C-alpha positions as CSV (number, residue, x, y, z in Angstrom):
1,M,99.7,116.7,138.9
2,D,103.7,115.1,140.1
3,R,105.3,113.9,136.5
4,S,108.8,114.0,138.0
5,R,108.3,109.8,138.4
6,N,107.0,109.9,134.5
7,P,110.6,109.2,132.6
8,S,111.3,106.3,135.0
9,L,107.5,104.6,134.7
10,L,107.8,104.6,131.1
11,A,111.6,103.4,131.0
12,W,110.3,100.6,133.2
13,E,107.4,100.1,130.9
14,G,109.1,99.7,128.5
15,L,111.6,96.9,129.8
16,A,108.7,95.0,130.7
17,A,107.5,95.1,126.5
18,A,110.8,94.6,125.7
19,V,111.1,91.3,127.8
20,V,107.8,90.0,126.6
21,A,109.0,90.9,122.6
22,N,111.5,89.2,123.0
23,L,110.6,86.2,125.2
24,A,107.6,85.7,122.3
25,T,108.9,86.9,119.4
26,A,113.5,86.5,119.1
27,F,112.9,83.2,118.5
28,A,109.2,82.3,116.6
29,S,110.8,81.5,113.7
30,M,113.0,78.9,115.0
31,F,109.8,77.4,117.0
32,A,108.1,76.9,114.0
33,V,110.6,75.2,111.9
34,R,111.8,73.0,115.6
35,M,107.8,72.1,114.2
36,G,108.7,71.5,110.8
37,A,107.9,74.7,109.2
38,T,108.5,75.4,105.3
39,D,110.4,78.0,103.8
40,F,107.2,79.3,102.6
41,Q,105.1,78.8,106.2
42,I,108.2,81.0,107.2
43,G,107.6,83.9,105.2
44,L,104.1,84.2,106.1
45,L,105.3,84.8,109.5
46,N,107.2,88.2,108.2
47,S,104.5,89.2,106.0
48,L,100.9,87.6,107.3
49,P,101.3,89.6,110.5
50,P,100.7,92.8,109.1
51,V,97.3,92.2,107.7
52,F,96.0,91.8,111.2
53,G,97.7,94.5,112.3
54,L,96.4,96.8,109.2
55,M,92.6,95.3,110.0
56,V,92.8,96.8,113.5
57,L,94.6,100.4,113.2
58,I,92.5,102.6,111.9
59,P,89.5,101.5,113.9
60,G,91.7,101.1,116.7
61,A,93.2,105.0,116.3
62,L,89.3,106.0,116.2
63,A,88.5,104.7,119.2
64,T,91.5,105.7,121.2
65,D,90.7,109.4,120.0
66,R,87.3,109.2,121.9
67,M,88.8,108.3,125.0
68,Q,90.0,111.3,127.5
69,N,93.1,109.5,127.9
70,K,94.5,107.4,125.4
71,R,96.6,105.2,128.0
72,R,93.5,103.2,128.1
73,M,93.9,101.6,125.3
74,V,97.4,100.7,125.9
75,E,96.6,98.7,128.7
76,I,93.4,97.3,126.5
77,S,96.1,96.1,123.6
78,I,98.5,95.2,126.1
79,L,96.5,92.6,127.4
80,A,95.3,91.2,124.2
81,L,98.8,91.2,123.0
82,A,99.3,88.6,126.5
83,F,96.7,86.7,125.7
84,C,97.8,86.2,122.1
85,Y,101.0,84.9,123.0
86,L,99.9,82.1,125.3
87,A,97.6,80.9,122.6
88,V,101.0,80.4,120.4
89,G,102.4,78.5,123.2
90,L,100.1,76.1,123.6
91,T,99.9,75.4,119.2
92,P,102.2,72.2,119.7
93,F,99.4,70.4,121.4
94,L,97.2,70.4,118.3
95,G,99.1,67.7,116.4
96,E,99.0,68.6,112.6
97,A,97.5,72.2,112.9
98,R,100.1,73.0,115.3
99,I,102.8,75.1,112.3
100,W,99.5,76.6,110.6
101,A,97.8,77.3,113.7
102,M,101.2,78.8,115.4
103,V,101.4,80.7,112.0
104,A,98.1,82.0,112.3
105,L,97.7,82.8,116.0
106,F,101.6,84.8,115.9
107,A,100.1,87.0,112.6
108,L,97.0,87.4,115.3
109,S,99.2,88.9,117.9
110,N,100.0,91.8,115.4
111,A,96.7,93.2,115.9
112,P,96.8,94.2,119.5
113,L,100.6,94.7,118.9
114,A,99.9,97.3,116.2
115,L,97.6,99.2,118.5
116,Y,100.3,99.1,121.1
117,S,102.4,100.6,118.8
118,T,100.2,103.4,117.6
119,S,98.4,104.3,121.2
120,W,101.6,104.3,122.9
121,Q,103.3,106.7,120.1
122,A,100.1,108.7,120.9
123,Y,99.8,108.5,124.3
124,F,103.8,109.3,124.3
125,S,103.3,112.8,122.8
126,D,100.6,113.8,125.4
127,V,102.5,113.1,128.2
128,V,106.0,114.1,127.3
129,A,106.5,118.2,125.8
130,P,108.7,117.9,122.3
131,D,111.4,119.3,123.9
132,L,111.7,116.5,126.3
133,R,111.1,113.4,123.6
134,N,114.5,112.9,122.8
135,S,115.6,112.6,126.4
136,Y,112.7,110.6,127.6
137,Y,113.1,108.3,124.4
138,A,116.7,107.6,124.5
139,R,116.1,106.6,128.3
140,R,113.9,104.0,127.7
141,T,115.2,102.9,124.0
142,K,118.6,102.3,126.7
143,L,116.9,100.3,128.7
144,T,114.8,98.5,126.1
145,F,118.2,97.5,124.1
146,L,119.9,96.4,127.4
147,T,116.7,94.1,128.7
148,G,116.5,92.6,124.9
149,A,120.7,91.7,124.8
150,V,119.6,89.6,128.4
151,V,116.5,87.8,127.2
152,V,117.6,87.0,124.0
153,L,120.8,85.8,125.5
154,A,119.5,83.8,128.4
155,T,116.6,82.2,126.0
156,G,119.2,81.4,123.0
157,L,121.6,79.4,125.2
158,L,118.7,77.6,127.2
159,L,117.1,76.6,123.9
160,A,120.5,75.8,122.8
161,Y,122.1,73.5,125.5
162,L,119.1,73.2,128.0
163,P,117.1,70.2,125.6
164,R,118.1,67.3,124.6
165,T,115.7,67.2,121.9
166,D,113.4,69.1,119.8
167,G,110.5,67.8,122.1
168,D,112.1,69.3,124.8
169,R,113.1,72.7,123.2
170,I,109.3,72.9,122.1
171,H,108.5,72.1,125.9
172,L,111.1,74.9,126.9
173,Y,109.7,77.8,123.8
174,Q,106.1,77.4,125.8
175,L,107.3,78.2,129.3
176,F,108.8,81.1,127.4
177,F,105.3,82.3,126.2
178,A,104.6,81.6,129.3
179,I,106.3,83.8,131.5
180,A,105.5,86.4,128.6
181,F,101.8,86.3,129.5
182,V,102.5,86.8,133.5
183,V,104.9,89.7,132.4
184,S,102.6,91.9,130.3
185,F,100.5,92.4,133.6
186,L,103.4,93.9,134.9
187,Q,103.4,96.2,131.8
188,I,99.9,96.9,132.4
189,Q,100.7,98.4,136.0
190,L,103.6,100.2,134.9
191,I,102.0,102.0,132.8
192,R,98.9,102.8,134.6
193,K,101.2,104.8,137.2
194,V,102.4,107.0,134.9
195,R,100.6,110.8,134.9
196,G,99.2,112.9,132.6
197,G,97.3,112.5,129.4
198,D,94.2,113.2,130.3
199,S,92.8,115.4,127.3
200,R,89.3,118.1,127.2
201,A,89.1,117.2,123.5
202,V,88.1,113.8,122.6
203,G,87.8,112.9,119.3
204,T,84.3,111.5,117.6
205,A,84.2,108.6,115.9
206,G,83.7,107.5,112.3
207,L,84.5,107.6,108.4
208,H,84.0,111.7,108.6
209,R,86.6,111.8,111.0
210,F,88.9,109.3,108.9
211,G,88.2,111.6,105.3
212,T,89.2,114.9,108.1
213,A,92.0,113.2,108.6
214,M,93.3,111.8,105.2
215,R,92.3,115.2,103.7
216,G,94.8,116.9,106.4
217,L,97.6,114.8,105.3
218,L,97.1,115.0,101.7
219,R,97.3,119.1,101.9
220,S,100.7,118.9,104.1
221,R,103.6,118.6,101.9
222,P,106.3,117.6,104.5
223,F,104.0,114.4,105.5
224,L,103.7,113.4,102.2
225,A,107.4,113.8,101.1
226,F,108.1,111.9,104.4
227,A,105.5,109.2,103.7
228,A,106.9,108.5,100.1
229,L,110.2,108.4,101.0
230,S,109.3,106.2,104.4
231,L,107.6,104.1,101.8
232,L,110.6,103.2,100.0
233,F,113.2,102.9,103.0
234,Y,110.9,100.2,104.6
235,V,109.9,98.0,101.1
236,S,114.6,97.6,101.1
237,W,114.8,97.0,104.7
238,Q,111.5,94.5,104.9
239,M,112.0,92.5,101.9
240,A,115.2,91.2,103.7
241,W,113.5,90.4,106.8
242,P,112.9,86.7,106.2
243,L,116.4,86.3,103.9
244,F,118.1,87.1,107.3
245,F,116.9,84.2,109.1
246,L,117.2,81.5,106.2
247,T,120.6,82.8,105.5
248,Q,121.6,82.2,109.2
249,V,119.9,78.5,108.9
250,R,120.3,77.2,105.1
251,Y,123.4,78.7,104.5
252,L,126.2,79.8,107.8
253,G,124.5,76.6,109.9
254,A,123.1,78.8,112.9
255,D,121.3,77.5,115.7
256,E,119.8,79.7,118.9
257,A,122.9,80.3,120.4
258,W,124.8,81.4,117.4
259,M,121.3,83.3,117.0
260,S,121.4,84.6,120.7
261,W,125.0,85.6,120.6
262,L,124.3,87.8,117.5
263,A,121.4,89.3,118.6
264,V,123.3,90.0,122.0
265,L,126.1,91.5,120.3
266,T,123.8,94.1,118.5
267,S,121.4,95.0,121.8
268,L,124.7,96.1,123.9
269,L,126.3,97.9,121.0
270,N,122.6,99.8,120.6
271,M,122.5,100.3,123.9
272,S,126.4,101.5,124.6
273,T,125.7,103.9,121.6
274,T,121.9,105.5,122.2
275,G,123.5,107.7,124.2
276,Y,125.9,109.2,122.1
277,W,123.1,109.5,119.3
278,S,120.5,111.0,121.7
279,R,123.1,113.6,122.2
280,F,124.0,113.8,118.5
281,V,120.1,114.7,117.8
282,D,120.5,117.5,120.8
283,R,123.1,118.8,118.6
284,H,122.1,118.5,115.0
285,G,118.9,117.3,114.8
286,I,117.1,114.4,113.7
287,R,116.8,114.7,110.0
288,P,121.2,114.2,109.5
289,T,120.5,111.6,112.6
290,L,118.0,109.8,110.5
291,V,119.9,109.5,107.2
292,I,123.3,108.0,109.0
293,G,120.8,105.4,110.8
294,I,119.3,104.2,107.3
295,L,123.3,104.1,106.0
296,G,123.7,101.8,108.6
297,V,120.5,99.8,108.0
298,A,122.2,99.6,104.4
299,S,124.7,97.9,105.4
300,T,122.9,94.9,106.3
301,P,122.1,93.0,103.5
302,F,125.4,93.4,102.4
303,I,126.8,91.7,105.4
304,Y,124.9,88.5,105.1
305,L,125.9,88.6,101.6
306,A,129.8,88.8,101.9
307,S,129.2,86.1,105.1
308,M,128.1,83.4,102.5
309,Y,131.0,83.5,100.7
310,L,133.3,83.6,103.7
311,P,134.9,79.8,104.2
312,S,132.7,77.7,106.6
313,G,134.6,77.4,110.1
314,I,134.5,81.6,109.9
315,A,131.7,82.6,108.6
316,L,129.2,82.8,111.5
317,P,132.5,84.6,113.2
318,G,132.7,87.0,110.5
319,L,128.9,88.1,110.4
320,F,129.6,88.2,114.4
321,A,132.6,90.9,113.5
322,M,131.3,92.9,110.9
323,T,127.7,92.9,112.5
324,T,129.5,95.5,114.9
325,L,128.6,98.4,111.9
326,I,124.9,97.7,112.3
327,G,124.3,97.8,116.5
328,L,126.8,101.0,116.2
329,T,124.1,103.0,113.6
330,F,120.9,100.9,114.5
331,P,120.1,103.7,117.6
332,A,120.7,106.8,115.1
333,F,117.7,104.8,113.2
334,Q,115.3,104.3,116.0
335,L,115.5,107.5,117.5
336,A,115.3,109.5,114.5
337,L,112.2,108.0,112.7
338,F,109.6,108.3,115.5
339,Q,110.5,111.6,116.1
340,C,110.7,113.1,112.6
341,L,107.6,111.1,112.0
342,L,105.9,113.4,115.1
343,E,107.3,116.2,113.1
344,V,105.3,115.8,110.5
345,V,102.1,114.3,111.5
346,G,100.6,117.7,113.7
347,E,98.4,118.0,116.7
348,E,95.2,117.3,114.8
349,D,93.7,113.6,114.4
350,K,97.2,112.4,115.5
351,T,96.2,109.5,116.8
352,L,94.8,108.6,114.1
353,R,97.7,109.9,111.1
354,I,100.1,107.8,113.1
355,A,97.4,105.1,112.3
356,I,97.8,105.9,108.8
357,F,101.1,106.1,108.2
358,S,101.4,102.8,110.0
359,S,99.2,101.3,107.6
360,M,101.3,102.6,104.9
361,T,103.9,100.6,106.4
362,L,101.9,97.4,107.2
363,V,101.2,97.0,103.5
364,S,104.5,96.9,102.7
365,N,105.3,95.0,105.3
366,I,102.7,92.5,104.0
367,L,104.0,92.9,100.1
368,A,108.2,93.4,100.8
369,P,108.7,90.2,102.6
370,L,107.1,87.6,100.4
371,F,108.7,89.7,97.2
372,G,112.4,88.9,99.3
373,V,110.9,85.1,99.2
374,W,109.7,84.8,95.7
375,M,112.7,86.6,94.3
376,Y,115.1,84.5,96.6
377,T,113.1,81.2,95.2
378,T,112.2,82.3,91.8
379,L,115.9,83.0,91.0
380,G,116.9,79.5,92.4
381,A,116.4,79.2,95.9
382,D,120.2,78.9,96.3
383,R,123.5,81.1,97.4
384,E,123.5,82.9,94.0
385,A,120.2,83.4,94.3
386,M,119.9,84.8,98.2
387,A,123.3,87.1,97.1
388,M,121.5,88.8,94.2
389,T,118.3,89.3,96.5
390,M,120.6,90.9,99.4
391,G,122.0,92.8,96.7
392,L,118.8,94.5,95.5
393,S,117.7,95.4,99.0
394,T,121.7,97.0,99.9
395,L,120.8,99.2,96.8
396,L,117.4,100.4,97.7
397,R,118.3,100.9,101.2
398,L,121.1,102.8,99.9
399,V,118.8,104.7,97.4
400,A,116.5,105.5,100.3
401,A,119.3,107.0,102.2
402,A,120.3,109.2,99.3
403,A,116.8,110.7,99.6
404,F,116.6,111.3,103.1
405,A,119.9,113.1,102.7
406,I,118.1,115.4,100.0
407,R,115.4,115.9,102.0
408,W,117.5,117.2,105.1
409,H,119.7,119.4,102.7
410,R,116.3,120.8,101.5
411,L,115.0,121.5,104.8
412,K,118.0,123.2,106.2
413,G,115.9,126.2,106.9
414,T,113.2,124.7,108.7
415,P,113.5,124.3,112.6
416,D,114.7,120.8,113.5
417,A,112.3,119.7,116.5
418,G,115.0,117.4,117.3
419,R,117.6,120.0,118.3
420,R,117.6,121.4,121.5
421,L,116.9,125.4,121.3
422,A,116.0,127.9,123.3
423,E,112.3,127.5,122.5
424,P,111.1,123.6,121.4
425,A,110.9,123.8,117.8
426,P,107.6,124.2,115.8
427,L,106.1,121.5,113.7
428,L,106.5,121.7,110.6
429,P,103.8,123.2,108.4
430,E,100.9,121.0,106.8
431,K,100.0,123.5,104.1
432,E,101.8,124.6,100.7
433,E,104.5,126.7,102.8
434,G,108.0,125.2,102.8
435,P,109.5,123.3,100.3
436,V,108.4,119.4,99.6
437,V,111.5,117.6,100.7
């Protein structure tokens, strides 16, 4: 079976996925604001979607493991996601119910999105050998960054300068959702051309299978350590997500054009440094790369905090300049986190185990953004309240980076699955052998 085209096909499928994601989600909060959403509804746009993702992950993983080729679940999830985005685009026609309908349908779209992410990760590990995953994934990541930059810039400029009224702007948002719907079918065609992934061992569904996977994870000390540290990081990361948007709009006066330029800067920096971080992984491994990536991510809330206290005329340019630090290191985080998960999750019940880990992160995604908004509003919903909330997020992210640095030091004697050795590095042992972190 010819697999020589797989790297290109996976990269182009990632491009299509990036087009869909950026058209449908890059300005979702602004779409809601233009229709009259409150701060609370903006917070729900961040915290409610994971509820729906959580509902489908485990059943979806069980169903995926029963399939001879996991590509089928990838296709089903893309199709379901396409129709969800189309429905979101139709919500302005619902009159007074439009905002709550938009929030509900956008949240519902996270169910197929979560299923796509988990099934795609499992399918990727089926069709790509461990020693090739870094190069394959880096190639796909670089293309998605470039695509995201182009799409966000184009849509942001169109939204900022083409419409004359908010009504015109809402119609333009609807057009973007319709285009995302169409591109989803191209994405399906690309994933269908990828070769490989057929498995003779088809899993059995049910609570017994779930129990087996859970027992395996609970006996795996490397997985438990990685999951605990990841949870600490995800809480610190997700609590600030709605606050970034509120800071840009409420305190810095950003519109779609500024937001698109900021996203483009980040995407271009991400794209230009992905190759470097991919080579860094080859030389040094995924664990030190993850530490560096988290340190970069830890700077984000501090950068937003600092920008709020710059003079009004230079606040947005200052945020633009300081965001460079985030863009330079984010690919290190993205490349390493996924591969660290594959390193500790094992091959048995792989899809279900990834789903269990993803469920954990979704639970934090439900609670952490609401906690961030709650803390901000409880402290007074003003500039000082935002600064204190951003400060806490920064502190927790630094603690997470330190914890992952300790894990890296403790595992220095264990082969790193990211380094290009003479032979592919084995996965970490699942049972009591080896250090806890």
